[in-house]
GUKE-867315 format. One record per residue (C-alpha): residue number from 1; residue in one letter; chain; x, y, z negated. Coordinates in Angstrom, 1 decimal. Layout:
% GUKE-867315
[pt NUM "A" "A" [X Y Z]]
...
//
This chain:
% GUKE-867315
[pt 1 "M" "A" [0.1 0.0 0.0]]
[pt 2 "K" "A" [1.3 3.5 1.0]]
[pt 3 "Y" "A" [0.1 5.9 -1.7]]
[pt 4 "C" "A" [-0.5 9.4 -1.1]]
[pt 5 "K" "A" [1.2 12.2 -3.1]]
[pt 6 "P" "A" [-1.4 13.7 -5.4]]
[pt 7 "N" "A" [-3.9 15.7 -3.2]]
[pt 8 "L" "A" [-1.3 16.1 -0.4]]
[pt 9 "P" "A" [-1.2 13.2 2.1]]
[pt 10 "H" "A" [1.5 13.0 4.5]]
[pt 11 "G" "A" [-0.1 10.5 7.1]]
[pt 12 "K" "A" [-3.8 10.0 7.9]]
[pt 13 "V" "A" [-5.7 9.0 4.8]]
[pt 14 "K" "A" [-6.7 5.4 4.6]]
[pt 15 "Q" "A" [-8.7 5.4 1.2]]
[pt 16 "I" "A" [-10.1 8.4 -0.7]]
[pt 17 "L" "A" [-11.8 8.6 -4.3]]
[pt 18 "V" "A" [-15.2 9.9 -4.1]]
[pt 19 "S" "A" [-18.3 10.5 -6.2]]
[pt 20 "S" "A" [-20.8 7.7 -6.3]]
[pt 21 "I" "A" [-23.6 10.2 -5.5]]
[pt 22 "L" "A" [-21.8 11.4 -2.4]]
[pt 23 "S" "A" [-24.4 11.8 0.3]]
[pt 24 "D" "A" [-24.7 9.0 3.1]]
[pt 25 "E" "A" [-24.1 11.5 5.8]]
[pt 26 "I" "A" [-20.6 12.3 4.3]]
[pt 27 "L" "A" [-19.8 8.7 3.6]]
[pt 28 "Q" "A" [-20.5 7.6 7.1]]
[pt 29 "E" "A" [-18.5 10.5 8.5]]
[pt 30 "L" "A" [-15.5 9.4 6.5]]
[pt 31 "V" "A" [-15.9 6.0 7.7]]
[pt 32 "L" "A" [-16.0 7.2 11.3]]
[pt 33 "L" "A" [-12.8 9.0 10.6]]
[pt 34 "G" "A" [-11.2 5.7 9.7]]
[pt 35 "I" "A" [-11.3 6.5 5.8]]
[pt 36 "E" "A" [-12.6 4.1 3.2]]
[pt 37 "P" "A" [-14.5 5.9 0.6]]
[pt 38 "I" "A" [-13.8 4.4 -3.0]]
[pt 39 "K" "A" [-16.5 5.3 -5.4]]
[pt 40 "L" "A" [-15.9 6.0 -9.1]]
[pt 41 "G" "A" [-18.6 5.2 -11.6]]
[pt 42 "K" "A" [-20.1 7.6 -14.2]]
[pt 43 "A" "A" [-18.5 9.1 -17.5]]
[pt 44 "P" "A" [-20.9 7.7 -20.2]]
[pt 45 "R" "A" [-20.7 10.8 -22.5]]
[pt 46 "I" "A" [-21.4 13.5 -20.0]]
[pt 47 "I" "A" [-25.1 14.2 -19.2]]
[pt 48 "S" "A" [-24.7 16.6 -16.2]]
[pt 49 "E" "A" [-23.7 15.6 -12.5]]
[pt 50 "L" "A" [-20.1 16.3 -13.7]]
[pt 51 "A" "A" [-20.2 12.8 -14.9]]
[pt 52 "Y" "A" [-19.7 11.6 -11.4]]
[pt 53 "H" "A" [-17.1 14.0 -10.3]]
[pt 54 "P" "A" [-13.6 12.5 -9.5]]
[pt 55 "D" "A" [-11.8 15.7 -10.4]]
[pt 56 "I" "A" [-13.6 15.5 -14.0]]
[pt 57 "L" "A" [-13.0 11.6 -14.2]]
[pt 58 "T" "A" [-9.4 11.3 -13.4]]
[pt 59 "L" "A" [-6.1 13.0 -12.7]]
[pt 60 "N" "A" [-3.7 11.6 -10.1]]
[pt 61 "Y" "A" [-0.3 12.4 -11.6]]
[pt 62 "A" "A" [1.9 10.6 -9.2]]
[pt 63 "P" "A" [1.5 8.3 -6.0]]
[pt 64 "G" "A" [-0.8 5.5 -6.9]]
[pt 65 "K" "A" [-1.1 6.5 -10.6]]
[pt 66 "W" "A" [-4.2 8.0 -12.3]]
[pt 67 "L" "A" [-5.1 9.2 -15.7]]
[pt 68 "V" "A" [-8.3 8.1 -17.2]]
[pt 69 "E" "A" [-10.0 8.1 -20.6]]
[pt 70 "N" "A" [-9.6 5.4 -23.2]]
[pt 71 "N" "A" [-11.5 2.3 -22.7]]
[pt 72 "C" "A" [-12.5 3.6 -19.1]]
[pt 73 "S" "A" [-15.7 2.2 -17.8]]
[pt 74 "Y" "A" [-16.0 4.1 -14.5]]
[pt 75 "S" "A" [-12.7 3.1 -12.7]]
[pt 76 "P" "A" [-13.3 1.4 -9.4]]
[pt 77 "A" "A" [-12.8 -2.3 -9.0]]
[pt 78 "N" "A" [-12.1 -2.4 -5.3]]
[pt 79 "V" "A" [-8.9 -0.6 -5.0]]
[pt 80 "N" "A" [-5.2 -1.4 -6.1]]
[pt 81 "I" "A" [-4.1 1.8 -8.3]]
[pt 82 "M" "A" [-2.5 2.0 -11.7]]
[pt 83 "L" "A" [-4.7 3.4 -14.3]]
[pt 84 "T" "A" [-3.2 4.9 -17.4]]
[pt 85 "E" "A" [-5.6 5.3 -20.2]]
[pt 86 "V" "A" [-5.0 8.2 -22.7]]
[pt 87 "K" "A" [-6.4 8.4 -26.2]]
[pt 88 "Y" "A" [-9.2 11.0 -25.3]]
[pt 89 "H" "A" [-12.7 10.5 -24.2]]
[pt 90 "L" "A" [-14.5 12.9 -22.0]]
[pt 91 "G" "A" [-17.3 14.8 -23.8]]
[pt 92 "N" "A" [-20.3 16.6 -22.7]]
[pt 93 "K" "A" [-19.2 20.1 -23.7]]
[pt 94 "Y" "A" [-16.3 22.3 -22.6]]
[pt 95 "P" "A" [-13.4 21.7 -22.9]]
[pt 96 "A" "A" [-14.0 18.0 -23.6]]
[pt 97 "D" "A" [-15.5 17.6 -20.3]]
[pt 98 "C" "A" [-12.4 18.8 -18.3]]
[pt 99 "I" "A" [-9.5 17.1 -20.0]]
[pt 100 "F" "A" [-8.4 15.7 -16.7]]
[pt 101 "N" "A" [-9.2 18.8 -14.6]]
[pt 102 "S" "A" [-5.7 19.6 -13.6]]
[pt 103 "F" "A" [-3.4 18.8 -10.6]]
[pt 104 "V" "A" [0.1 17.9 -10.0]]
[pt 105 "I" "A" [2.6 19.1 -7.4]]
[pt 106 "G" "A" [6.0 17.5 -7.6]]
[pt 107 "K" "A" [7.1 18.0 -11.3]]
[pt 108 "N" "A" [4.7 20.7 -12.0]]
[pt 109 "L" "A" [1.4 20.2 -13.9]]
[pt 110 "Y" "A" [-1.1 22.9 -13.4]]
[pt 111 "C" "A" [-3.8 22.9 -16.2]]
[pt 112 "G" "A" [-6.1 25.1 -18.1]]
[pt 113 "V" "A" [-4.7 26.6 -21.4]]
[pt 114 "V" "A" [-7.3 24.5 -23.3]]
[pt 115 "N" "A" [-5.7 21.3 -21.9]]
[pt 116 "S" "A" [-2.0 22.1 -22.7]]
[pt 117 "G" "A" [-0.4 19.3 -24.5]]
[pt 118 "L" "A" [-3.0 16.8 -23.8]]
[pt 119 "Y" "A" [-0.9 14.6 -21.7]]
[pt 120 "E" "A" [2.3 14.7 -23.7]]
[pt 121 "N" "A" [1.9 11.1 -24.8]]
[pt 122 "V" "A" [2.1 10.0 -21.1]]
[pt 123 "N" "A" [5.7 9.2 -20.6]]
[pt 124 "E" "A" [5.9 10.1 -16.9]]
[pt 125 "L" "A" [4.5 13.5 -17.7]]
[pt 126 "N" "A" [6.9 14.5 -20.6]]
[pt 127 "T" "A" [9.3 15.8 -17.9]]
[pt 128 "F" "A" [6.8 17.8 -16.1]]
[pt 129 "T" "A" [6.7 21.6 -16.4]]
[pt 130 "E" "A" [3.2 23.0 -17.4]]
[pt 131 "I" "A" [1.9 25.8 -15.5]]
[pt 132 "Q" "A" [-1.2 27.1 -17.5]]
[pt 133 "F" "A" [-4.3 29.0 -16.3]]
[pt 134 "K" "A" [-6.9 30.7 -18.3]]
[pt 135 "Q" "A" [-9.5 28.7 -16.5]]
[pt 136 "G" "A" [-10.1 25.4 -18.0]]
[pt 137 "Y" "A" [-11.6 24.0 -14.7]]
[pt 138 "A" "A" [-8.4 24.2 -12.9]]
[pt 139 "K" "A" [-8.8 21.5 -10.4]]
[pt 140 "C" "A" [-12.5 22.2 -9.7]]
[pt 141 "S" "A" [-11.4 25.9 -8.9]]
[pt 142 "I" "A" [-8.8 25.3 -6.3]]
[pt 143 "I" "A" [-7.9 23.5 -2.9]]
[pt 144 "V" "A" [-4.4 22.5 -2.6]]
[pt 145 "L" "A" [-3.1 23.0 0.8]]
[pt 146 "N" "A" [0.5 22.2 0.4]]
[pt 147 "D" "A" [3.1 22.8 -2.2]]
[pt 148 "H" "A" [3.0 26.5 -2.2]]
[pt 149 "S" "A" [-0.4 27.5 -0.8]]
[pt 150 "F" "A" [-3.8 27.4 -2.3]]
[pt 151 "I" "A" [-7.4 28.4 -1.9]]
[pt 152 "T" "A" [-9.1 29.4 -5.1]]
[pt 153 "S" "A" [-12.4 30.9 -6.4]]
[pt 154 "D" "A" [-11.1 32.1 -9.7]]
[pt 155 "K" "A" [-9.4 35.6 -10.1]]
[pt 156 "S" "A" [-7.3 34.5 -13.0]]
[pt 157 "I" "A" [-5.8 31.5 -11.1]]
[pt 158 "E" "A" [-5.3 33.7 -8.2]]
[pt 159 "K" "A" [-3.4 36.3 -10.3]]
[pt 160 "K" "A" [-1.2 33.5 -11.8]]
[pt 161 "L" "A" [-0.4 31.9 -8.6]]
[pt 162 "L" "A" [0.6 35.3 -6.9]]
[pt 163 "E" "A" [2.8 36.1 -10.0]]
[pt 164 "L" "A" [4.6 32.7 -9.3]]
[pt 165 "Q" "A" [5.0 34.0 -5.5]]
[pt 166 "Y" "A" [2.6 31.3 -4.0]]
[pt 167 "D" "A" [0.4 32.0 -1.1]]
[pt 168 "C" "A" [-3.3 32.3 -2.4]]
[pt 169 "L" "A" [-6.7 33.0 -0.9]]
[pt 170 "L" "A" [-9.5 34.1 -3.0]]
[pt 171 "V" "A" [-13.0 33.0 -2.0]]
[pt 172 "S" "A" [-16.5 32.9 -3.4]]
[pt 173 "N" "A" [-18.4 30.3 -5.0]]
[pt 174 "E" "A" [-21.8 31.8 -4.4]]
[pt 175 "C" "A" [-22.9 29.6 -1.6]]
[pt 176 "I" "A" [-22.0 26.3 -3.3]]
[pt 177 "K" "A" [-24.7 24.3 -4.9]]
[pt 178 "L" "A" [-24.5 21.9 -7.9]]
[pt 179 "N" "A" [-27.5 20.8 -9.8]]
[pt 180 "G" "A" [-27.9 22.3 -13.2]]
[pt 181 "Y" "A" [-25.5 25.1 -12.5]]
[pt 182 "N" "A" [-25.8 28.6 -11.0]]
[pt 183 "N" "A" [-23.1 27.3 -8.5]]
[pt 184 "G" "A" [-20.4 24.7 -8.0]]
[pt 185 "F" "A" [-16.7 25.3 -7.3]]
[pt 186 "I" "A" [-14.8 25.4 -4.1]]
[pt 187 "G" "A" [-12.4 22.6 -5.2]]
[pt 188 "G" "A" [-15.1 20.2 -5.6]]
[pt 189 "C" "A" [-16.1 20.5 -1.9]]
[pt 190 "A" "A" [-12.9 19.6 -0.3]]
[pt 191 "G" "A" [-9.8 17.3 0.2]]
[pt 192 "K" "A" [-6.9 16.8 2.5]]
[pt 193 "I" "A" [-7.5 13.8 4.8]]
[pt 194 "S" "A" [-4.1 14.3 6.5]]
[pt 195 "E" "A" [-1.3 16.6 6.2]]
[pt 196 "D" "A" [-2.7 19.1 8.8]]
[pt 197 "L" "A" [-6.4 18.4 8.2]]
[pt 198 "L" "A" [-8.7 19.6 5.3]]
[pt 199 "A" "A" [-12.2 18.2 4.9]]
[pt 200 "F" "A" [-15.2 20.0 3.6]]
[pt 201 "T" "A" [-18.4 18.4 2.2]]
[pt 202 "G" "A" [-20.6 21.0 3.7]]
[pt 203 "N" "A" [-20.8 23.1 6.8]]
[pt 204 "I" "A" [-17.8 25.3 6.4]]
[pt 205 "K" "A" [-19.0 27.6 8.9]]
[pt 206 "A" "A" [-21.9 28.5 6.6]]
[pt 207 "H" "A" [-19.4 29.7 3.9]]
[pt 208 "V" "A" [-19.3 33.4 3.4]]
[pt 209 "N" "A" [-15.5 33.5 3.7]]
[pt 210 "Y" "A" [-15.5 31.0 6.7]]
[pt 211 "N" "A" [-13.2 33.3 8.8]]
[pt 212 "N" "A" [-10.9 33.9 6.1]]
[pt 213 "I" "A" [-10.6 30.3 5.2]]
[pt 214 "K" "A" [-10.1 29.2 8.8]]
[pt 215 "D" "A" [-7.4 31.9 9.4]]
[pt 216 "F" "A" [-5.5 31.1 6.1]]
[pt 217 "C" "A" [-5.6 27.3 6.8]]
[pt 218 "K" "A" [-4.4 28.1 10.4]]
[pt 219 "N" "A" [-1.4 30.2 9.2]]
[pt 220 "H" "A" [-0.3 26.9 7.3]]
[pt 221 "N" "A" [-0.9 24.7 10.4]]
[pt 222 "I" "A" [-3.9 23.0 8.7]]
[pt 223 "E" "A" [-7.2 22.5 10.6]]
[pt 224 "I" "A" [-10.5 22.3 9.0]]
[pt 225 "V" "A" [-13.5 20.0 9.5]]
[pt 226 "S" "A" [-17.0 19.8 8.1]]
[pt 227 "L" "A" [-18.4 16.4 7.0]]
[pt 228 "S" "A" [-21.8 17.5 6.8]]
[pt 229 "N" "A" [-24.0 20.0 8.4]]
[pt 230 "E" "A" [-25.7 20.8 5.0]]
[pt 231 "L" "A" [-25.0 23.7 2.8]]
[pt 232 "F" "A" [-21.9 23.4 0.6]]
[pt 233 "Y" "A" [-22.3 21.1 -2.3]]
[pt 234 "D" "A" [-19.8 20.4 -5.2]]
[pt 235 "Y" "A" [-19.2 16.6 -5.5]]
[pt 236 "G" "A" [-16.1 16.8 -7.5]]
[pt 237 "G" "A" [-13.6 16.8 -4.6]]
[pt 238 "L" "A" [-12.2 14.3 -2.2]]
[pt 239 "L" "A" [-9.1 12.7 -3.7]]
[pt 240 "P" "A" [-6.8 10.8 -1.4]]
[pt 241 "I" "A" [-5.4 7.4 -2.6]]
[pt 242 "S" "A" [-3.5 5.9 0.4]]
[pt 243 "E" "A" [-2.5 6.6 3.8]]
[pt 244 "Y" "A" [-1.6 4.7 6.9]]
//
């Protein structure tokens, strides 16, 4: 199995981690693209739709390696990945619902201040440098384009990334739906399906910042594709597992 780097595949994605409530239209489109969707289960202690979100349920910290809660009941049975259980359980209220809502690039761990130190007992993460955001839902709020370029819907994340001299585009969450919430997050609507292709769960042309998103991605040699003609919906992201 050729595993992807977290969020950043090099080749064409072969398997991708998705929500178990992802629409049939999107599932079928992924299959047509030659990608096998792998569904996660449900976090038992979360009562909202966040219980089904991959970016809430797990953290991909190295190729083929994923953090999950202690005594995890939602891990997929049909994929060969290494699961590392941590002592925490996901809870229904913030910040217990976002303990894995972080992302890794190389040896940097990007997380909310509320999640600082949660991973210190994971041996491989002890040597990582933490970059902290005010926003606890760090992964929800961001699309990782490459190791130095990002799309985010959070102003505090944008400010931090610009201070670090990364390239960053700020976009709106207003047109993103999520049951039980005023809106969803941009990071929950997308995922890389190859090094130069970014997929969205809704019709990207319907996003208020479509032109800016298209141009920003093009500047980084990345094309964009819509997996559905529906309005944007936050399913908790598309997390690449393996590649061809």
